[in-house]
N, C-alpha and C positions, 0 to 999 in steps of 0.2 A: 518588779516587773508588775505586771495588768495581766492579769487573770482576765480574757475577753467571754471565753465557753459561761455562758449564764449556768446555772446549774438548773436542769432536771426538773419538770413540774408536771404533775399528775390532774390524767383529769378522771372523772367518773369510768368504772367502769362498766363490761360493754358482755354481754354473756360470758361471764368469765374471765373476756380477756381485762389484765391488765392495760391501760394506756397512759403512756408516758412518754411526753418530747423532751428532745432531747439534743442540744445541738453538736456533738460532739465525734461527731461521723459514722459510719456502717449506714445502710442504705434497708430502711424497710420501702418509704412509702418516700414523696415528695409533696405530695396533699394534705400537709397536714393541715391544710386551712380546712376539710372537712368537717373537722371536727368545733373547730371555731361555728359555724357555722351551726349544725348538727347543736348546741348551745342553745347560741339564739333563736335560733327552729325551740327547742323544749322551751326556753323563756316565755316565746311567745305566742306558742300551740297552733304558729301559721298553715303549716303544712298538714298539722291536722283538723283543721278549719278549712281548709280547702278540701282534704280528701272526703267532706262531710260532705260541699255541693259539684261533685260528681261524682254520677251513678256506675257503678260495676257489676255489666252483667253476666258475669262470667260465671262459671257454675263451681262453683267452692270444691267439691270432689275432685276437678281439676287446675288449681292456681295452687302455683309453686312458689309465686313471687305475691303476696301483697299489694293491695293496689297505692298503700302508703307507702309502703317500702319503694315502690318505683317510682311514686313521685317525689320523695328525696334523693331517692338515688339521681333522675335526672334535675331536681332541682339545685344538691348541692355542686352536681359535675359542673350547672350552666357559671354559679357561683365560681369556680377554679377554672371558670374559661375555657371550661369543654363544651362547643355549643354544636359539634354533630354528633349523629347518634355512634358514628364510627370509631369515634372516641370510645364509647364502653366498649367495643371488642376486650379494650386492654383494662380499663377501668375496671370493671364487672369485678375482675380478679384482687383487686387494690385490694390491703389489708386498712390501708386507713377508712377509704370510703365504707370498704365493705363495713367497718367500725361503726363509721357514722350513722351508715342504715340502721344500726344494733343483728346487722348477721355476721355469723361465721360458715357465710359459705357464698362461691359466685352469686353474681348479681344478675337482673334481670337482663339481657339477651341487646341488642341495638334491634334484633325485630320486634321485642315483647315494651319494651319504650314506644315504638313506635304505632306500636298495633295502639296501645294506651296515648296515646298524642292526638291518631284518626279518630278514639272514638270518643273526643271531648264536641261535645259541639254549640253552639251557641248560647244556647241557655245554662248549660254549664258555664261560659267562659264570661259573663255577663255576673251570674253569681258569685264566682270568683275575684270579678274586678269589686262586686262588693265586700267581700273579706277583707280585700287592700287596702280597699276606702274606711270600713270600719275600723279598721287598725289602726293606722293614719291618727283617724278625729281619736281614738281611747288611747295613744300616745301621748297626750296633751292633759295636761292636769286641765286647763280649761279649753276645753273646742273649740275651735277656731269658728268662727260665724257663715265664715267663705272661704272657701280655697278655691286660689285660680290658679286651672289649669293652660298651663301655656307651651302648644306641640308647636315643630318645628319637624319640616320634613325633609327628612335624609334619605339621597340617593342613596341605592348598589347597586354598585357595577357589575352587568351577569357577562360573559365572555362566550356564552352559549348558545340551545337554541329553550334556555328555560321555560317553560310554562308562566304565563301571570308577566312575563319582561314585556316591553314599550319600550320604540325612540323616547325619547327626551327632548326636544329643541336645543333646552335650555343648557340642558349637560352637554348635549352632545353626543349619548353614546345613550345603549342599550342598558333598562335598567330598572332594579325592581323598585318603585316607591309608595308606602304603603297611602300614604297619606294623598 
């Protein structure tokens, strides 16, 4: 008879937590992909580089969540398909995401993540883009001489009175159209 269950495999431990992936049942978290994102992030150094480009004006005496941890929480959540901040109401206590962010306590709330997003200004966004392009180019043995960016517009239909919406005649509905 064929055995369909893979043997467990281990990730590096985090703050004394044993991190092991198994496929034999039980429930700890269904978001184990966060641990793969963590490994990729650690190898690339992406979140550390991005963090270095964002000023943190908070008084360290009152900070409960480091900016780097908040960035990782938000990006790892996005990488798993949780695009809404309200998803973090429950994600902040998810053991897999906590472990990926290297914490053993509740992560930042949706309000804390919102404040982070709202204080990132145009200067930081340009610097973050520079980090992304530099890391992309550095990933090649021989850097490309030219990069071609092909942007396609995508309408995002809205169903209310959201700020920034407009009626687009081609799509025949109200939408966001970033480009």
